[in-house]
Steps between C-alpha positions, in 0.01 A plus 500: 500500500499118479863497608426717804204276594725192475766662721242596763348150485836326553594743777174428681545125457852524644381699799207264562741204489710666770187566702420127498849421632468771761155367588630180659491571874803490724465194719663435837587194701663494842577192708671475838629223720617499862814297553628374835856622440693823552500764225872456430459127431203553267657798320813292445289246306327754271741795472680397182324594177660190351368277778131447426578147386629414847159542662224513236388149402406595141848622405739256332784751467564867560797693364611859450535568127573874516659715769599391850288319757313731739593811304225707340478415131600135539297265281426142600374215288271254676448158347184332625464134583295350220617765250481869432712795600453841660743790469491753785681826581597620847359849566599547867692306764525619861670260742450736794123502444493132392324556169543492127286597203509362146310492172432232243653580163363193320371156579232237506284643780162646392595854613639822356629825653593297808694632799542320829645561845622245752528624862629324810401657833540414867172396661626396843833399651507173308229559240522653156234608252582472131274690260512450124285740304463600139306721265442412137261483209382186329722396211225557240406863561245500217126540560421127470784292645498124469405301810866415564604867473230685696510686835389195699770278351771762558393558861461130584834414339693764693322409822605138446861598423525706819328242720713210375820696554409634843374163623827335397708784647319445833566127481874531432549792741334314786683180415180300460 
């Protein structure tokens, strides 16, 4: 009987631990920028999965470490200015629709279960809207995350990443 009680106890503890992880909410961030340039010009700057380092100011280097650029399954390794790395996997790439989707496999950002989509769309004859959006959980999915691993930190960090990238993309696309 003691053995059965111990098994039930450990089973319940395991399930409750999973419930805590599942209890961290899915968070979302979406940022957009309007760029005074045609869609083709803007898409040309962002289309390569291996090209984030050409327009995002926080990226020191960006290289494909598995697979082929712009093909589903490709994995890129981002090295950040000031240190740290992020490994990401390409989930979808559609040149005709000017979009790609990827996930973070591992890295220094305070997020987990992260997927993101970058879309480039025509707004007017010479204007383009770029939207970068993501859904994720905080990195610490436990019931009491540290201040640097909570929902607010995760959301503010991703908002800052998107804003910095989009602002710089606008600047270089408009030639300012």
